[in-house]
C-alpha positions as CSV (number, residue, x, y, z in Angstrom):
1,M,-28.7,29.7,22.9
2,S,-28.5,26.0,23.7
3,K,-26.4,26.7,26.8
4,L,-28.8,29.5,27.8
5,R,-31.8,27.1,27.6
6,G,-29.8,24.6,29.6
7,Y,-29.2,27.1,32.4
8,L,-32.8,28.2,32.3
9,A,-34.2,24.7,32.5
10,L,-31.9,23.7,35.4
11,T,-32.7,26.9,37.3
12,V,-36.4,26.3,37.0
13,A,-36.0,22.6,38.0
14,C,-33.9,23.6,41.1
15,F,-36.5,26.2,42.0
16,A,-39.2,23.7,41.7
17,L,-37.4,21.3,44.1
18,V,-37.1,24.0,46.7
19,V,-40.8,25.1,46.4
20,L,-42.2,21.6,46.3
21,D,-40.2,20.3,49.3
22,P,-42.5,21.9,52.0
23,I,-45.6,20.9,50.0
24,Q,-44.5,17.3,50.1
25,R,-43.5,17.5,53.8
26,F,-46.5,19.3,55.2
27,I,-49.3,18.5,52.8
28,V,-48.7,15.3,50.8
29,S,-47.1,13.3,53.6
30,P,-49.7,14.0,56.3
31,W,-52.5,13.5,53.8
32,A,-51.1,10.0,52.8
33,H,-50.7,9.2,56.5
34,L,-54.3,10.2,57.4
35,R,-55.7,8.3,54.4
36,P,-54.0,4.9,54.5
37,S,-56.5,3.3,52.2
38,R,-55.5,6.0,49.6
39,R,-51.8,6.0,50.3
40,I,-50.7,4.4,47.0
41,A,-53.0,6.6,44.9
42,I,-51.9,9.8,46.8
43,L,-48.2,9.1,46.7
44,G,-48.3,7.8,43.2
45,S,-50.1,10.9,41.8
46,W,-47.7,13.2,43.6
47,Q,-44.6,11.4,42.4
48,R,-45.8,11.2,38.8
49,F,-46.6,15.0,38.9
50,M,-43.0,15.7,40.0
51,A,-41.5,13.4,37.4
52,R,-43.6,14.9,34.6
53,L,-42.8,18.4,35.8
54,M,-39.1,17.7,35.5
55,M,-39.4,16.1,32.1
56,R,-41.7,18.9,30.9
57,T,-39.2,21.5,32.1
58,F,-36.3,19.8,30.3
59,S,-38.4,19.4,27.1
60,V,-40.1,22.8,26.8
61,L,-37.3,25.0,28.2
62,G,-34.2,22.8,27.6
63,G,-35.3,21.5,24.2
64,A,-35.0,17.8,25.0
65,R,-37.1,15.3,23.0
66,I,-38.5,12.3,24.9
67,S,-40.6,9.6,23.3
68,E,-43.8,8.3,24.6
69,L,-43.2,6.2,27.7
70,P,-44.2,2.6,28.2
71,K,-46.8,1.6,30.8
72,V,-45.5,-0.7,33.5
73,P,-48.2,-2.3,35.6
74,G,-48.3,-1.1,39.2
75,D,-49.1,-4.4,40.9
76,A,-47.4,-5.7,44.0
77,G,-44.8,-8.3,43.0
78,T,-43.6,-6.3,40.0
79,L,-39.9,-5.9,39.6
80,V,-38.5,-3.3,37.1
81,L,-35.0,-3.6,35.8
82,M,-33.7,-0.5,34.0
83,N,-30.4,0.5,32.5
84,H,-28.7,3.6,33.9
85,Q,-27.8,6.4,31.5
86,S,-28.5,9.7,33.3
87,L,-30.2,11.7,36.1
88,M,-33.3,11.5,34.0
89,D,-33.7,7.7,34.7
90,I,-35.6,8.1,38.0
91,P,-38.3,10.5,36.5
92,L,-38.5,8.2,33.5
93,V,-39.2,5.0,35.5
94,V,-41.6,6.9,37.8
95,A,-43.6,8.3,34.9
96,S,-43.7,4.8,33.3
97,I,-45.9,3.4,36.1
98,P,-49.3,5.0,35.8
99,D,-51.2,3.2,38.5
100,A,-48.8,3.3,41.5
101,Y,-45.3,4.3,42.3
102,P,-42.0,2.4,42.4
103,R,-39.8,1.9,45.4
104,I,-36.4,2.5,43.9
105,V,-33.1,1.0,45.2
106,T,-31.2,4.3,45.6
107,R,-27.7,5.4,46.6
108,E,-27.4,6.4,50.3
109,R,-26.0,9.8,49.3
110,Y,-29.4,11.0,48.3
111,L,-30.5,10.8,51.9
112,R,-28.3,13.8,52.6
113,W,-30.1,17.1,52.4
114,I,-31.3,17.7,48.9
115,P,-34.5,19.7,48.6
116,L,-37.5,17.4,48.0
117,I,-35.3,14.4,47.0
118,S,-34.0,13.4,50.5
119,H,-37.4,13.6,52.0
120,M,-38.9,11.6,49.1
121,V,-36.4,8.8,49.7
122,R,-37.7,8.5,53.2
123,L,-41.4,9.1,52.4
124,Y,-41.5,6.5,49.7
125,Q,-39.3,4.1,51.7
126,Y,-36.6,3.6,49.1
127,P,-34.1,0.9,50.0
128,V,-30.7,2.6,50.1
129,V,-27.2,1.2,49.2
130,D,-23.7,2.5,49.7
131,P,-20.9,0.6,48.1
132,S,-18.4,2.3,50.4
133,A,-20.2,1.3,53.6
134,N,-18.5,-0.6,56.3
135,P,-19.5,-4.3,56.8
136,G,-22.0,-3.6,59.5
137,S,-23.8,-0.8,57.6
138,G,-23.7,-2.9,54.5
139,K,-25.4,-5.8,56.2
140,R,-28.1,-3.5,57.5
141,M,-28.7,-2.1,54.1
142,L,-29.0,-5.6,52.6
143,R,-31.6,-6.5,55.3
144,T,-33.5,-3.4,54.4
145,I,-33.5,-4.3,50.7
146,A,-34.6,-7.9,51.5
147,E,-37.5,-6.6,53.7
148,A,-38.6,-4.2,51.0
149,A,-38.6,-6.9,48.4
150,R,-40.5,-9.3,50.6
151,T,-43.2,-6.9,51.8
152,S,-43.6,-4.1,49.2
153,D,-47.2,-3.6,48.0
154,V,-45.9,-1.5,45.0
155,P,-43.4,-2.3,42.3
156,L,-39.7,-2.4,43.2
157,A,-37.2,-0.9,40.7
158,I,-33.5,-1.3,40.5
159,F,-30.7,-0.2,38.1
160,P,-28.7,-3.4,38.1
161,E,-25.6,-1.7,36.5
162,G,-25.3,0.3,39.7
163,T,-23.8,3.3,38.0
164,R,-24.2,5.3,34.8
165,T,-22.2,4.1,31.8
166,R,-20.0,6.5,29.8
167,N,-21.1,5.5,26.4
168,G,-24.7,4.4,27.1
169,E,-23.9,0.7,26.5
170,I,-25.2,-1.8,29.0
171,G,-22.6,-2.3,31.8
172,R,-21.9,-5.3,33.9
173,F,-24.7,-6.0,36.4
174,K,-23.9,-5.8,40.1
175,T,-25.8,-8.9,41.1
176,K,-25.6,-9.0,44.9
177,G,-28.6,-6.9,45.5
178,L,-30.6,-8.3,42.6
179,K,-30.0,-11.9,43.8
180,L,-31.2,-10.9,47.2
181,I,-34.4,-9.4,45.7
182,L,-35.1,-12.4,43.6
183,A,-34.7,-14.7,46.6
184,Q,-37.6,-13.0,48.5
185,R,-40.6,-13.9,46.4
186,A,-42.0,-14.7,43.0
187,W,-41.8,-11.7,40.6
188,T,-43.3,-10.4,37.4
189,V,-40.3,-8.8,35.8
190,Y,-40.2,-5.9,33.3
191,V,-37.1,-4.8,31.5
192,V,-37.1,-1.0,30.7
193,V,-34.5,0.3,28.3
194,A,-33.7,4.0,27.9
195,D,-31.3,5.5,25.2
196,G,-30.4,8.9,24.0
197,F,-29.7,10.3,27.5
198,W,-26.1,9.2,28.2
199,E,-24.4,12.2,26.6
200,R,-26.2,14.5,29.2
201,A,-25.7,12.2,32.2
202,T,-25.0,14.8,34.9
203,L,-26.2,18.3,35.9
204,K,-22.9,19.7,34.5
205,D,-23.7,18.1,31.1
206,F,-27.2,19.6,31.2
207,L,-25.7,23.0,31.4
208,G,-24.2,22.5,28.0
209,G,-27.7,22.2,26.6
210,M,-30.4,19.6,26.3
211,R,-31.4,20.1,22.7
212,G,-29.2,17.1,21.7
213,I,-31.3,14.7,23.9
214,R,-33.4,12.4,21.7
215,G,-34.5,10.1,24.4
216,R,-36.4,6.8,23.9
217,V,-37.7,4.4,26.5
218,E,-39.0,0.9,25.6
219,M,-40.1,-2.1,27.7
220,L,-39.8,-5.8,27.5
221,G,-41.8,-8.4,29.4
222,P,-43.4,-9.6,31.4
223,F,-40.9,-12.3,32.4
224,R,-41.8,-14.7,35.3
225,W,-39.5,-15.5,38.2
226,E,-41.5,-18.1,40.0
227,H,-39.0,-20.0,42.1
228,P,-37.3,-17.8,44.8
229,G,-35.2,-20.6,46.0
230,A,-33.6,-21.3,42.6
231,E,-30.2,-20.2,41.5
232,P,-30.8,-16.7,40.0
233,E,-27.7,-16.3,37.9
234,P,-29.1,-17.7,34.7
235,F,-32.2,-15.6,35.0
236,I,-30.1,-12.5,35.6
237,E,-28.0,-13.2,32.6
238,E,-31.1,-13.7,30.5
239,M,-32.5,-10.3,31.6
240,R,-29.2,-8.6,30.8
241,A,-29.1,-10.2,27.4
242,H,-32.7,-8.9,26.7
243,M,-31.5,-5.5,27.8
244,V,-28.5,-5.6,25.5
245,D,-30.5,-6.8,22.5
246,K,-33.2,-4.2,23.0
247,L,-30.7,-1.4,23.2
248,A,-29.0,-2.6,20.0
249,E,-32.4,-2.8,18.3
250,M,-33.3,0.7,19.4
251,R,-30.0,2.1,18.1
252,A,-30.5,0.4,14.8
253,T,-33.9,2.1,14.3
254,V,-33.1,5.6,15.5
255,P,-35.9,7.9,14.1
256,V,-34.8,10.6,11.7
257,G,-34.9,14.3,12.9
């Protein structure tokens, strides 16, 4: 039964991606373009709808349990650092920002044709990275990240571990991009920590069933980064320490049931 619910939830989610793709391309995108003063509200509402639809599908059909999400302010100059446990992380961080939408530093492979997702990366102007890129492409991607950090009028979000961890623990931070982001402006930083998702990290894992997911998401902050010209390493280490401590605290207080 658990596997059947997993297959059903994934089937519905994939169907939703295909159906919502033309709506995003031919209705939401032109609407946001024609109403520039309402762009953040329009794109934010649409992205949160998609995120909540995915989470609702995995909860109702798949049997996953997800705690109430924190509320991250949607102001410009907000930087969100989140640990990376599963494919659910992007919907989780999107749904945690009720007043805007995040620009998420994203892997370049998501630009390839994936229904809804690839167009979303372009529409929301996500900065993209590719660890395997040649030096020329890598430099262009870093310039794009710097420009997004310097000029974004919505929060910027990054998964500083760069990849999902196998046991859900906090991995080493890949600091190159984060240092570049911190160098562009003063930031109000929030640390978002998710747990309970790592055993169902991939689509293949989801097929095994989602009833085992007992997901929790909590937030720390705000922390102030006020000196873009300063050495960022101590601040980055402090943020990682907060993330490690919060995960340990969450795991020590796992709710029963």
